[in-house]
C-alpha positions as semicolon CSV with decimal commas, in nm:
position;residue;x (nm);y (nm);z (nm)
1;M;-2,696;-2,582;-1,750
2;A;-2,580;-2,226;-1,839
3;R;-2,397;-2,354;-2,151
4;F;-2,720;-2,524;-2,262
5;A;-2,907;-2,193;-2,227
6;Q;-2,677;-2,026;-2,464
7;R;-2,741;-2,271;-2,748
8;G;-2,897;-2,110;-3,071
9;Q;-2,771;-1,753;-3,000
10;A;-2,531;-1,780;-3,303
11;I;-2,829;-1,831;-3,540
12;V;-2,981;-1,496;-3,428
13;L;-2,646;-1,318;-3,481
14;I;-2,596;-1,468;-3,813
15;A;-2,950;-1,374;-3,918
16;L;-2,894;-1,020;-3,818
17;M;-2,556;-0,999;-3,996
18;L;-2,719;-1,144;-4,305
19;V;-2,970;-0,845;-4,307
20;V;-2,688;-0,597;-4,282
21;L;-2,479;-0,773;-4,546
22;F;-2,790;-0,790;-4,770
23;G;-2,834;-0,423;-4,716
24;F;-2,477;-0,347;-4,816
25;L;-2,510;-0,570;-5,124
26;G;-2,831;-0,390;-5,226
27;L;-2,662;-0,061;-5,179
28;A;-2,367;-0,158;-5,383
29;L;-2,580;-0,298;-5,665
30;D;-2,840;-0,022;-5,684
31;S;-2,594;0,260;-5,626
32;G;-2,359;0,111;-5,892
33;R;-2,635;0,083;-6,140
34;A;-2,721;0,451;-6,058
35;Y;-2,360;0,558;-6,115
36;L;-2,337;0,378;-6,450
37;D;-2,673;0,531;-6,556
38;R;-2,563;0,888;-6,449
39;R;-2,248;0,849;-6,645
40;D;-2,448;0,761;-6,955
41;L;-2,674;1,047;-6,883
42;Q;-2,382;1,289;-6,847
43;A;-2,266;1,195;-7,194
44;S;-2,615;1,256;-7,326
45;V;-2,650;1,609;-7,178
46;D;-2,285;1,692;-7,286
47;A;-2,398;1,594;-7,645
48;A;-2,721;1,786;-7,615
49;A;-2,550;2,107;-7,495
50;L;-2,292;2,090;-7,767
51;S;-2,554;2,018;-8,035
52;A;-2,754;2,326;-7,926
53;A;-2,431;2,539;-7,944
54;Y;-2,332;2,413;-8,293
55;K;-2,678;2,464;-8,422
56;Y;-2,677;2,818;-8,285
57;M;-2,346;2,896;-8,452
58;N;-2,501;2,806;-8,786
59;T;-2,850;2,960;-8,732
60;S;-2,844;3,206;-8,451
61;D;-3,198;3,071;-8,362
62;Y;-3,280;2,959;-8,009
63;A;-3,572;2,734;-8,110
64;Q;-3,377;2,531;-8,371
65;S;-3,087;2,495;-8,118
66;E;-3,324;2,371;-7,846
67;Q;-3,485;2,122;-8,086
68;A;-3,153;1,990;-8,192
69;A;-3,055;1,934;-7,828
70;A;-3,377;1,747;-7,758
71;A;-3,354;1,530;-8,066
72;L;-2,995;1,416;-7,996
73;Y;-3,076;1,363;-7,621
74;S;-3,369;1,142;-7,716
75;N;-3,148;0,937;-7,956
76;N;-2,866;0,887;-7,714
77;E;-3,100;0,783;-7,434
78;R;-3,280;0,541;-7,666
79;L;-3,626;0,711;-7,630
80;Y;-3,854;0,639;-7,912
81;T;-4,130;0,891;-7,873
82;A;-4,121;1,250;-7,995
83;P;-4,038;1,506;-7,728
84;S;-4,308;1,741;-7,610
85;C;-4,133;2,075;-7,546
86;A;-4,260;2,394;-7,390
87;G;-4,082;2,731;-7,419
88;L;-3,901;2,661;-7,748
89;G;-3,740;2,976;-7,882
90;T;-3,720;3,141;-7,530
91;L;-3,428;3,141;-7,271
92;A;-3,582;2,848;-7,086
93;A;-3,731;2,531;-7,259
94;T;-3,851;2,204;-7,107
95;C;-3,895;1,878;-7,292
96;M;-4,071;1,562;-7,178
97;F;-4,062;1,231;-7,371
98;G;-4,356;1,027;-7,229
99;D;-4,139;0,727;-7,143
100;P;-4,168;0,505;-6,836
101;S;-3,857;0,653;-6,685
102;G;-3,993;0,995;-6,681
103;H;-3,715;1,167;-6,885
104;V;-3,710;1,545;-6,849
105;L;-3,460;1,773;-7,039
106;T;-3,441;2,143;-6,948
107;L;-3,240;2,391;-7,157
108;A;-3,137;2,735;-7,017
109;V;-2,990;2,990;-7,262
110;A;-2,777;3,284;-7,159
111;D;-2,641;3,556;-7,380
112;H;-2,296;3,669;-7,271
113;S;-2,234;3,908;-7,557
114;I;-1,876;3,873;-7,688
115;A;-1,808;3,585;-7,437
116;G;-2,063;3,381;-7,626
117;T;-2,414;3,233;-7,588
118;S;-2,440;2,948;-7,340
119;F;-2,669;2,651;-7,350
120;T;-2,714;2,466;-7,014
121;A;-2,869;2,118;-7,061
122;T;-3,004;1,939;-6,748
123;G;-3,136;1,571;-6,798
124;S;-3,312;1,365;-6,536
125;H;-3,500;1,040;-6,516
126;S;-3,599;0,766;-6,263
127;I;-3,448;0,421;-6,237
128;P;-3,595;0,141;-6,025
129;V;-3,427;0,000;-5,727
130;A;-3,409;-0,373;-5,674
131;I;-3,275;-0,510;-5,350
132;M;-3,297;-0,185;-5,148
133;Q;-3,674;-0,176;-5,210
134;V;-3,699;-0,496;-4,999
135;L;-3,537;-0,307;-4,721
136;G;-3,796;-0,028;-4,732
137;A;-3,641;0,211;-4,978
138;T;-3,855;0,400;-5,243
139;P;-3,913;0,192;-5,555
140;T;-3,725;0,445;-5,773
141;I;-3,451;0,703;-5,748
142;R;-3,398;1,017;-5,958
143;V;-3,077;1,064;-6,151
144;S;-2,967;1,387;-6,319
145;A;-2,678;1,554;-6,491
146;T;-2,603;1,899;-6,630
147;A;-2,368;2,037;-6,902
148;T;-2,301;2,384;-7,029
149;A;-2,168;2,458;-7,385
150;V;-2,087;2,801;-7,527
151;A;-2,112;2,915;-7,890
152;R;-1,912;3,218;-7,963
153;H;-1,967;3,377;-8,310
154;A;-1,687;3,636;-8,305
155;G;-1,325;3,619;-8,176
156;T;-1,233;3,845;-7,893
157;G;-0,952;4,103;-7,911
158;P;-0,605;4,068;-7,763
159;A;-0,602;4,106;-7,388
160;G;-0,456;4,431;-7,259
161;I;-0,450;4,268;-6,931
162;Q;-0,557;3,913;-6,819
163;T;-0,570;3,813;-6,452
164;L;-0,575;3,433;-6,392
165;S;-0,680;3,435;-6,025
166;P;-1,047;3,327;-5,940
167;N;-1,024;3,561;-5,644
168;G;-1,355;3,730;-5,567
169;C;-1,564;3,432;-5,679
170;G;-1,697;3,132;-5,495
171;G;-1,603;3,255;-5,154
172;N;-1,227;3,308;-5,251
173;G;-1,242;3,671;-5,121
174;S;-1,021;3,962;-5,230
175;F;-0,993;4,041;-5,595
176;S;-0,842;3,927;-5,921
177;L;-0,806;4,283;-6,078
178;R;-0,818;4,605;-5,882
179;I;-0,816;4,965;-6,025
180;T;-0,731;5,218;-5,764
181;G;-0,565;5,557;-5,714
182;T;-0,680;5,903;-5,814
183;E;-0,626;5,934;-6,189
184;N;-0,743;5,770;-6,516
185;T;-0,586;5,437;-6,660
186;T;-0,593;5,389;-7,036
187;M;-0,616;5,032;-7,155
188;V;-0,628;4,925;-7,524
189;G;-0,739;4,566;-7,570
190;D;-0,970;4,337;-7,367
191;V;-0,965;4,328;-6,994
192;W;-1,016;3,973;-6,896
193;S;-1,050;3,866;-6,524
194;N;-1,093;3,508;-6,421
195;G;-1,228;3,642;-6,096
196;S;-1,369;3,974;-5,995
197;I;-1,290;4,337;-6,103
198;V;-1,304;4,594;-5,823
199;Q;-1,247;4,972;-5,812
200;N;-1,130;5,163;-5,513
201;G;-1,095;5,545;-5,446
202;S;-1,151;5,790;-5,722
203;A;-0,974;5,591;-5,990
204;T;-1,127;5,572;-6,344
205;A;-1,039;5,367;-6,644
206;T;-1,096;5,397;-7,010
207;V;-1,097;5,071;-7,194
208;T;-1,087;5,039;-7,573
209;G;-1,205;4,680;-7,593
210;N;-1,426;4,442;-7,388
211;V;-1,432;4,405;-7,012
212;V;-1,497;4,058;-6,901
213;D;-1,520;3,896;-6,559
214;I;-1,647;3,579;-6,398
215;C;-1,822;3,737;-6,110
216;P;-2,028;3,933;-6,015
217;T;-2,292;3,952;-6,278
218;I;-2,221;4,201;-6,562
219;P;-2,278;4,480;-6,594
220;P;-2,075;4,499;-6,288
221;P;-2,125;4,763;-6,017
222;I;-1,775;4,907;-6,106
223;S;-1,797;5,282;-6,111
224;G;-1,540;5,476;-6,320
225;I;-1,484;5,223;-6,603
226;T;-1,576;5,359;-6,933
227;I;-1,568;5,153;-7,258
228;T;-1,478;5,355;-7,566
229;P;-1,809;5,356;-7,769
230;G;-1,816;5,095;-8,040
231;S;-1,496;4,917;-7,912
232;G;-1,657;4,652;-7,679
233;V;-1,891;4,552;-7,412
234;A;-1,891;4,458;-7,056
235;T;-1,999;4,090;-6,983
236;N;-1,956;3,782;-6,774
237;G;-1,740;3,525;-6,944
238;W;-1,550;3,207;-6,894
239;T;-1,225;3,128;-6,747
240;M;-0,951;3,228;-6,995
241;P;-0,665;2,977;-6,970
242;D;-0,301;3,047;-6,903
243;P;-0,149;3,061;-7,251
244;G;0,142;2,855;-7,113
245;F;0,439;3,033;-7,291
246;G;0,757;2,836;-7,298
247;A;1,068;2,969;-7,139
248;P;1,292;3,180;-7,356
249;P;1,625;3,024;-7,449
250;T;1,865;3,046;-7,152
251;N;2,192;3,221;-7,204
252;A;2,421;3,055;-6,945
253;A;2,708;3,317;-6,979
254;S;2,779;3,433;-6,625
255;Q;2,751;3,808;-6,595
256;S;2,765;4,066;-6,322
257;W;2,634;4,426;-6,278
258;N;2,583;4,666;-5,999
259;A;2,558;5,042;-5,939
260;S;2,928;5,087;-5,898
261;D;2,998;4,905;-6,227
262;Y;3,020;5,192;-6,479
263;N;3,045;5,007;-6,807
264;V;2,768;5,136;-7,014
265;V;2,710;4,835;-7,245
266;R;2,574;4,524;-7,081
267;S;2,556;4,178;-7,222
268;A;2,279;3,907;-7,216
269;G;2,343;3,616;-6,987
270;T;2,276;3,498;-6,631
271;Y;2,312;3,733;-6,340
272;S;2,325;3,569;-6,004
273;A;2,280;3,901;-5,812
274;D;2,029;4,178;-5,839
275;P;2,199;4,485;-5,998
276;H;1,995;4,701;-5,761
277;L;2,018;5,026;-5,957
278;T;1,905;5,321;-5,745
279;G;1,944;5,688;-5,704
280;S;2,181;5,873;-5,927
281;T;2,276;5,559;-6,134
282;G;2,387;5,660;-6,494
283;C;2,296;5,527;-6,833
284;Y;2,309;5,165;-6,948
285;F;2,273;5,017;-7,289
286;L;2,135;4,657;-7,313
287;A;2,276;4,444;-7,600
288;G;2,007;4,204;-7,746
289;G;1,928;3,874;-7,589
290;V;1,796;3,701;-7,280
291;Y;1,879;3,835;-6,940
292;T;1,815;3,593;-6,655
293;F;1,812;3,756;-6,310
294;Q;1,829;3,478;-6,052
295;S;1,779;3,708;-5,753
296;G;1,528;3,953;-5,905
297;L;1,581;4,286;-6,066
298;T;1,563;4,627;-5,916
299;L;1,562;4,932;-6,151
300;N;1,508;5,247;-5,953
301;G;1,765;5,479;-6,082
302;G;1,930;5,607;-6,403
303;L;1,827;5,514;-6,758
304;V;1,830;5,157;-6,891
305;A;1,749;5,098;-7,253
306;N;1,820;4,895;-7,564
307;E;1,733;5,194;-7,798
308;L;1,997;5,293;-8,053
309;R;1,982;5,667;-8,103
310;P;2,198;5,914;-8,302
311;P;2,396;6,199;-8,136
312;D;2,229;6,551;-8,173
313;E;1,878;6,431;-8,236
314;P;1,695;6,703;-8,436
315;A;1,424;6,932;-8,306
316;L;1,102;6,810;-8,446
317;T;0,731;6,920;-8,437
318;A;0,431;6,861;-8,641
319;T;0,198;7,078;-8,859
320;T;-0,143;7,166;-8,717
321;A;-0,318;7,231;-9,057
322;P;-0,286;7,122;-9,406
323;M;-0,074;7,333;-9,644
324;S;-0,120;7,380;-10,021
325;G;-0,070;7,657;-10,270
326;T;0,164;7,934;-10,173
327;I;0,263;7,977;-9,820
328;S;0,465;8,217;-9,602
329;A;0,443;8,040;-9,277
330;I;0,411;7,681;-9,143
331;P;0,149;7,613;-8,875
332;V;0,318;7,391;-8,613
333;K;0,271;7,253;-8,252
334;A;0,443;7,476;-8,000
335;L;0,824;7,470;-8,076
336;S;1,044;7,317;-7,797
337;V;1,341;7,514;-7,920
338;A;1,386;7,818;-8,142
339;V;1,425;7,787;-8,519
340;P;1,733;8,000;-8,624
341;G;1,674;8,249;-8,899
342;S;1,765;8,166;-9,260
343;T;1,783;7,789;-9,178
344;T;1,617;7,502;-9,363
345;V;1,289;7,362;-9,241
346;T;1,174;7,028;-9,399
347;V;0,818;6,909;-9,416
348;S;0,719;6,595;-9,622
349;S;1,051;6,603;-9,810
350;Q;0,988;6,966;-9,921
351;A;1,233;7,218;-9,806
352;F;1,156;7,562;-9,691
353;T;1,375;7,847;-9,570
354;A;1,291;8,029;-9,241
355;T;1,295;8,407;-9,264
356;S;1,587;8,594;-9,114
357;A;1,383;8,648;-8,789
358;G;1,332;8,270;-8,744
359;A;1,085;8,146;-8,478
360;A;1,111;8,163;-8,091
361;S;1,066;7,869;-7,859
362;G;0,701;7,814;-7,799
363;A;0,586;7,958;-8,123
364;T;0,317;7,790;-8,313
365;S;0,415;7,927;-8,660
366;V;0,730;7,933;-8,843
367;P;0,764;8,224;-9,094
368;V;0,929;8,113;-9,415
369;T;1,015;8,283;-9,739
370;T;0,716;8,265;-9,975
371;Q;0,715;7,952;-10,159
372;A;0,458;7,720;-10,353
373;V;0,383;7,393;-10,189
374;S;0,394;7,075;-10,407
375;G;0,046;6,912;-10,372
376;T;-0,102;6,924;-10,025
377;I;0,090;6,862;-9,695
378;P;-0,151;6,702;-9,449
379;T;-0,205;6,796;-9,088
380;G;0,030;6,601;-8,851
381;S;0,317;6,593;-9,092
382;T;0,670;6,591;-8,936
383;V;0,857;6,928;-8,938
384;T;1,232;6,892;-8,919
385;T;1,454;7,176;-8,818
386;T;1,824;7,221;-8,809
387;A;1,824;7,290;-8,441
388;R;1,919;7,033;-8,178
389;A;1,632;6,881;-7,981
390;A;1,593;7,015;-7,628
391;N;1,520;6,657;-7,488
392;Q;1,780;6,407;-7,612
393;F;1,675;6,040;-7,549
394;W;2,001;5,955;-7,369
395;D;1,971;6,266;-7,141
396;A;1,652;6,146;-6,985
397;N;1,635;6,127;-6,613
398;G;1,933;6,360;-6,593
399;V;2,186;6,096;-6,694
400;G;2,360;6,328;-6,948
401;C;2,468;6,057;-7,192
402;G;2,324;6,234;-7,505
403;G;2,607;6,267;-7,762
404;S;2,702;6,524;-8,018
405;F;2,897;6,555;-8,342
406;Q;3,084;6,832;-8,519
407;P;3,198;6,862;-8,879
408;Y;3,467;7,120;-8,929
409;P;3,732;7,221;-9,188
410;W;4,105;7,139;-9,144
411;G;4,416;7,238;-9,312
412;A;4,612;7,054;-9,588
413;D;4,638;6,674;-9,555
414;A;4,986;6,601;-9,683
415;G;5,000;6,352;-9,961
416;N;4,625;6,356;-10,024
417;P;4,424;6,582;-10,267
418;Q;4,176;6,833;-10,129
419;I;3,805;6,831;-10,168
420;A;3,606;7,102;-10,342
421;A;3,572;7,420;-10,152
422;A;3,195;7,448;-10,064
423;T;2,931;7,435;-9,792
424;Y;2,819;7,092;-9,711
425;G;2,543;6,955;-9,495
426;V;2,633;6,675;-9,265
427;E;2,428;6,414;-9,080
428;V;2,552;6,109;-8,884
429;T;2,371;5,780;-8,775
430;A;2,472;5,544;-8,501
431;T;2,525;5,184;-8,604
432;R;2,574;4,858;-8,429
433;W;2,608;4,481;-8,523
434;E;2,370;4,289;-8,310
435;A;2,428;3,921;-8,236
436;Y;2,153;3,668;-8,224
437;G;2,221;3,324;-8,069
438;V;2,589;3,384;-8,055
439;P;2,804;3,591;-7,793
440;S;2,920;3,860;-8,033
441;C;2,961;3,939;-8,398
442;G;3,100;4,205;-8,630
443;G;2,955;4,151;-8,983
444;P;2,655;4,023;-9,169
445;S;2,554;3,656;-9,118
446;P;2,258;3,462;-9,018
447;T;2,341;3,538;-8,657
448;C;2,450;3,902;-8,699
449;F;2,236;4,200;-8,808
450;L;2,316;4,562;-8,869
451;R;2,118;4,823;-8,675
452;E;2,139;5,188;-8,793
453;S;1,969;5,473;-8,602
454;A;1,768;5,750;-8,754
455;P;1,983;6,046;-8,864
456;S;2,108;6,332;-8,638
457;M;2,030;6,699;-8,696
458;C;2,201;6,838;-9,000
459;R;2,503;7,053;-8,936
460;L;2,661;7,285;-9,201
461;V;3,037;7,309;-9,263
462;D;3,225;7,550;-9,492
463;I;3,530;7,397;-9,655
464;G;3,775;7,658;-9,806
465;A;4,048;7,621;-10,063
466;N;4,317;7,365;-9,966
467;Q;4,109;7,219;-9,692
468;F;3,947;6,898;-9,617
469;L;3,656;6,782;-9,387
470;R;3,696;6,638;-9,048
471;V;3,408;6,485;-8,849
472;W;3,421;6,427;-8,467
473;V;3,156;6,235;-8,265
474;S;3,101;6,232;-7,877
475;N;2,961;5,883;-7,825
476;V;2,612;5,775;-7,760
477;P;2,553;5,446;-7,563
478;G;2,565;5,133;-7,774
479;A;2,702;5,276;-8,089
480;M;2,985;5,072;-8,244
481;A;3,035;5,316;-8,536
482;Y;2,881;5,624;-8,706
483;N;2,786;5,649;-9,063
484;V;2,845;6,001;-9,223
485;Y;2,622;6,138;-9,490
486;I;2,699;6,444;-9,693
487;S;2,462;6,684;-9,884
488;D;2,609;6,941;-10,125
489;G;2,545;7,298;-10,043
490;S;2,275;7,287;-9,778
491;C;2,067;7,063;-9,539
492;T;1,800;7,013;-9,795
493;G;1,952;6,698;-9,918
494;P;1,977;6,445;-10,081
495;F;2,227;6,299;-9,857
496;G;2,478;6,037;-9,965
497;L;2,707;5,808;-9,760
498;V;3,068;5,923;-9,748
499;G;3,216;5,681;-9,491
500;A;3,211;5,550;-9,133
501;I;3,383;5,633;-8,806
502;N;3,453;5,345;-8,576
503;N;3,389;5,383;-8,204
504;T;3,699;5,230;-8,028
505;S;3,606;5,354;-7,669
506;T;3,494;5,140;-7,375
507;E;3,194;5,349;-7,275
508;A;3,162;5,435;-6,912
509;N;2,913;5,654;-6,719
510;R;3,097;5,758;-6,404
511;T;3,170;6,099;-6,535
512;V;2,957;6,238;-6,809
513;S;2,984;6,612;-6,789
514;A;3,018;6,817;-7,112
515;C;2,951;6,514;-7,337
516;A;2,775;6,737;-7,584
517;P;2,981;7,061;-7,604
518;S;2,812;7,354;-7,769
519;L;3,026;7,438;-8,074
520;A;2,986;7,719;-8,324
521;R;2,970;7,635;-8,700
522;N;3,315;7,517;-8,829
523;Q;3,457;7,527;-8,469
524;A;3,704;7,239;-8,383
525;P;3,596;7,022;-8,085
526;P;3,809;7,033;-7,757
527;N;4,143;6,849;-7,749
528;S;4,069;6,729;-7,382
529;F;3,759;6,521;-7,337
530;G;3,844;6,360;-7,002
531;N;3,527;6,464;-6,832
532;C;3,311;6,256;-7,057
533;Q;3,394;5,882;-7,007
534;L;3,161;5,782;-7,287
535;G;3,456;5,881;-7,499
536;A;3,478;6,025;-7,856
537;S;3,512;5,877;-8,205
538;G;3,748;6,046;-8,453
539;P;3,816;6,306;-8,561
540;H;3,807;6,131;-8,911
541;N;3,957;6,285;-9,215
542;F;3,765;6,305;-9,542
543;N;3,996;6,423;-9,809
544;G;4,017;6,400;-10,184
545;S;4,112;6,027;-10,173
546;N;3,804;5,903;-9,969
547;F;3,552;6,186;-10,024
548;A;3,309;6,034;-10,270
549;P;2,951;6,051;-10,137
550;D;2,730;5,762;-10,263
551;Y;2,394;5,915;-10,313
552;S;2,235;5,570;-10,372
553;M;2,304;5,504;-9,997
554;N;2,078;5,739;-9,812
555;P;2,033;5,768;-9,431
556;P;1,724;5,580;-9,269
557;D;1,396;5,754;-9,216
558;G;1,419;6,035;-8,966
559;E;1,269;6,019;-8,610
560;A;0,904;6,122;-8,534
561;P;0,814;6,410;-8,307
562;P;0,752;6,351;-7,936
563;V;0,421;6,197;-7,856
564;G;0,361;6,439;-7,571
565;P;0,514;6,740;-7,388
566;A;0,850;6,787;-7,248
567;P;1,058;6,607;-7,124
568;L;0,974;6,349;-7,390
569;P;1,225;6,291;-7,663
570;N;1,163;6,219;-8,017
571;S;0,990;5,885;-8,113
572;D;1,133;5,612;-8,335
573;P;1,042;5,601;-8,706
574;G;0,746;5,400;-8,788
575;P;0,493;5,249;-8,832
576;L;0,582;4,890;-8,755
577;T;0,462;4,773;-9,079
578;A;0,642;5,031;-9,303
579;A;0,800;4,864;-9,606
580;P;1,176;4,908;-9,637
581;P;1,363;5,130;-9,702
582;A;1,098;5,332;-9,513
583;G;1,058;5,313;-9,142
584;D;1,266;5,211;-8,844
585;A;1,612;5,043;-8,902
586;A;1,738;5,019;-8,546
587;N;1,473;4,956;-8,281
588;E;1,123;4,815;-8,200
589;N;0,969;4,872;-8,547
590;Y;1,277;4,703;-8,726
591;C;1,264;4,340;-8,856
592;V;1,466;4,109;-9,058
593;N;1,392;3,763;-9,208
594;S;1,583;3,448;-9,147
595;A;1,816;3,546;-9,448
596;G;1,902;3,878;-9,273
597;T;1,704;4,084;-9,524
598;R;1,527;4,382;-9,378
599;V;1,154;4,341;-9,412
600;A;0,836;4,505;-9,301
601;C;0,732;4,377;-8,956
602;P;0,420;4,162;-8,927
603;A;0,158;4,292;-8,699
604;T;0,171;3,966;-8,501
605;V;0,440;3,713;-8,413
606;T;0,550;3,528;-8,730
607;A;0,802;3,237;-8,751
608;G;1,124;3,331;-8,919
609;Y;1,117;3,698;-8,827
610;I;1,380;3,874;-8,598
611;T;1,376;4,205;-8,423
612;P;1,771;4,281;-8,393
613;G;1,842;4,413;-8,055
614;A;1,528;4,277;-7,873
615;I;1,568;4,166;-7,513
616;V;1,385;3,947;-7,262
617;F;1,413;3,966;-6,880
618;A;1,368;3,620;-6,727
619;I;1,325;3,586;-6,352
620;P;1,301;3,224;-6,238
621;G;1,127;3,103;-5,927
622;G;1,271;2,975;-5,615
623;G;1,462;3,296;-5,527
624;S;1,416;3,557;-5,253
625;C;1,112;3,767;-5,268
626;T;1,296;4,068;-5,117
627;P;1,242;4,319;-5,260
628;G;1,046;4,125;-5,515
629;A;1,085;3,972;-5,860
630;L;1,080;4,297;-6,056
631;S;1,096;4,609;-5,852
632;M;1,051;4,948;-6,021
633;S;0,954;5,217;-5,782
634;G;0,967;5,501;-6,031
635;G;1,298;5,649;-5,962
636;G;1,449;5,517;-6,275
637;D;1,368;5,535;-6,642
638;V;1,342;5,213;-6,837
639;Y;1,276;5,196;-7,219
640;I;1,311;4,843;-7,352
641;F;1,158;4,639;-7,624
642;S;1,113;4,269;-7,701
643;G;1,080;4,136;-8,055
644;Q;0,962;3,857;-8,293
645;Q;1,214;3,596;-8,196
646;Y;1,093;3,614;-7,840
647;R;0,723;3,609;-7,920
648;H;0,724;3,976;-7,783
649;L;0,779;3,844;-7,435
650;L;0,947;4,117;-7,238
651;L;0,923;3,980;-6,884
652;Y;0,903;3,612;-6,830
653;E;0,836;3,443;-6,484
654;P;0,743;3,078;-6,480
655;G;0,403;2,964;-6,354
656;P;0,218;2,631;-6,301
657;E;0,237;2,543;-6,665
658;Q;0,618;2,550;-6,670
659;A;0,882;2,349;-6,495
660;P;0,893;2,414;-6,125
661;P;0,926;2,613;-5,917
662;P;0,695;2,888;-6,018
663;N;0,770;3,256;-5,942
664;T;0,511;3,383;-5,694
665;C;0,707;3,695;-5,583
666;A;0,533;4,026;-5,609
667;N;0,622;4,267;-5,892
668;S;0,601;4,645;-5,893
669;V;0,610;4,852;-6,221
670;A;0,606;5,227;-6,184
671;G;0,647;5,461;-6,471
672;H;0,885;5,748;-6,468
673;G;0,949;6,014;-6,737
674;V;1,026;5,819;-7,054
675;T;0,962;5,473;-6,914
676;S;0,807;5,246;-7,164
677;L;0,803;4,863;-7,173
678;L;0,740;4,739;-7,511
679;G;0,640;4,373;-7,491
680;I;0,433;4,123;-7,301
681;F;0,468;4,082;-6,919
682;Y;0,394;3,714;-6,840
683;M;0,385;3,627;-6,475
684;P;0,104;3,373;-6,433
685;A;0,168;3,291;-6,071
686;A;0,267;3,633;-5,953
687;S;0,090;3,959;-5,856
688;V;0,181;4,292;-6,008
689;T;0,125;4,643;-5,905
690;I;0,141;4,898;-6,189
691;T;0,174;5,267;-6,099
692;G;0,166;5,557;-6,346
693;S;0,385;5,862;-6,413
694;S;0,530;5,759;-6,743
695;G;0,451;5,996;-7,028
696;Y;0,605;5,807;-7,309
697;L;0,412;5,572;-7,541
698;S;0,268;5,327;-7,280
699;T;0,364;5,208;-6,938
700;I;0,341;4,857;-7,075
701;A;0,278;4,819;-7,458
702;G;0,224;4,450;-7,504
703;G;-0,011;4,351;-7,232
704;V;-0,002;4,170;-6,889
705;I;-0,081;3,822;-6,798
706;C;-0,060;3,767;-6,429
707;W;-0,228;3,607;-6,116
708;T;-0,352;3,934;-5,972
709;A;-0,308;4,299;-6,062
710;T;-0,353;4,630;-5,894
711;I;-0,352;4,926;-6,134
712;N;-0,256;5,225;-5,919
713;G;-0,368;5,526;-6,138
714;N;-0,176;5,797;-5,942
715;G;-0,013;5,911;-6,265
716;S;-0,034;5,833;-6,633
717;V;-0,080;5,456;-6,686
718;S;-0,131;5,319;-7,035
719;I;-0,151;4,943;-7,113
720;V;-0,174;4,835;-7,480
721;G;-0,237;4,462;-7,566
722;D;-0,021;4,305;-7,827
723;P;-0,205;4,172;-8,118
724;S;-0,011;3,846;-8,074
725;L;-0,158;3,782;-7,735
726;G;-0,392;3,477;-7,704
727;T;-0,755;3,561;-7,810
728;W;-1,059;3,350;-7,805
729;P;-1,145;3,261;-8,165
730;P;-1,507;3,185;-8,274
731;A;-1,562;2,843;-8,128
732;V;-1,792;2,600;-7,944
733;H;-1,676;2,440;-7,625
734;L;-1,806;2,284;-7,299
735;T;-1,744;2,469;-6,980
736;Q;-1,885;2,223;-6,738
């Protein structure tokens, strides 16, 4: 009886299940249709937004751009009635098409200044539901899609600093770029943040370029940021992508270096341990190439550089007013050292003679014997004296590695004829063969290039009857030899090459006292030189058999005056684009082509060009983050430059765009004295804190690409973007 009472229950259950299954079937069919319809609609609004942006690039007219978007939308959605639009020519337009599906297209326009003009297209319409309507759903559902395209008329400038983190936007918290501290930061080039820019404390910043962030709305409430008039604007922009630089070529040669290793010249290669230079570390010269530091790099003491400088750099200043006609004094910036009486002072290749009284240190005028000026000598012209500069480059930070030289007469050289008894002016330059792509080299080839420094100060020597000339040099870091140039009678020139002196010493820096002895005119140097482990070259004899100055072989251009007050040394010759034989022949402003011929450096990275002596620091990921990737706390001076063959990359740390693992360790860069980092810092997955105190050129001259950055303006901070850094050219693109 009970079994009979249960008969027929299965039919009820099956009926209920059929309703549920029918609902799922309806949901699948109707939602699938809606999905396909929305995909088509997305393609239509993408095309509409791009059409508006392209039309705007050609017309700069909102109305025509919005009409172009509506026409293309209508065509792609197969609507055969003319759109009826309201608000054409304004920042918000709405178009309807009178079709059964109720298509509506809205267009929103936003002007983001240099970041471009955006067109946001939103399309919507209704589609009927089929099976779901039977189950009580509404007869239609609304489908919509949105796209934004940007039209950018003008390209942006190179980024002085670019932070890739979206921090500060969309609830990510924190910041992408922070400017803090108590003093002003100077940035040349665009400041581009993929997140927010914040300011703390009393810090200020002066930007020659554009300031772009993603959030908050620009103009941002960032006090203290001033844009140089006419150089740029502040605006919201779009996410700037990681440029994705490839890794520099790895030099697998195993190298070691630590604070108790006193060899001055360091070689490119792979360093498994952090050198950890601190405290009273001495001077180190870096040969050109790629330096891979697998455990990070700490530079907090001494002086590390790849600059090739001469011994006895001359005391230089600059004119403060134009000179023409007949003059009896040269107006100059305050002298760092005294100008001795009756010595030669050279300005724009014109020689003048200081009066017997000379000029004291700090003077702003050099009295000279009355003389007519040829043409007009402009303000800012370099004034070269025959005094030794008070601040030698290789003496920076107290390392005491600045060298000297001395010409002096010597007695008869048995078996060799004498030279003419006379007074001669003598200058020397430091030279070095720089290898590229090979471990070492010693002569001209496609992988070996000569570097020659600017000339030293001029020293006079008096050669008497039955005497010859000797030249002695106390070494400067990195020099392999010294070219000797002679001028007859004085320091006015012209100077001709008379020969070279090889440096056979292994330069060390453990003891460097008295490396530049003060010697009187014609005085012989000391016989013992044991307290200067940099060593000496020579003395070299120039007698009647080898004394034949070649006046077709002149020294390179001289150095430029310091860019600021003491303790800054002289600057390298320039400018970057100077046509040879003018300009730099040794350092950051020096270029050769693939044939090894010296050429003017291009302003941007150009294939086939090489900067002899350029270096790259590469710090891979996966290592210890103690104390960090690059740690410069400000106790050491670092003056290094990259070059053409390395795309101006000076610091390379891999990020998400490169082979794993990325380097996410924190970096700290603090200026000190003459610290100047001439190249691009690329650390797309890492943070960096940049602190001031450098007075030379720029703390970083090349630009910074990083995840987040803090600029701590507690001293002089200057960041200059490299012209080769990725910019946004005029373009049209979708952003969403």
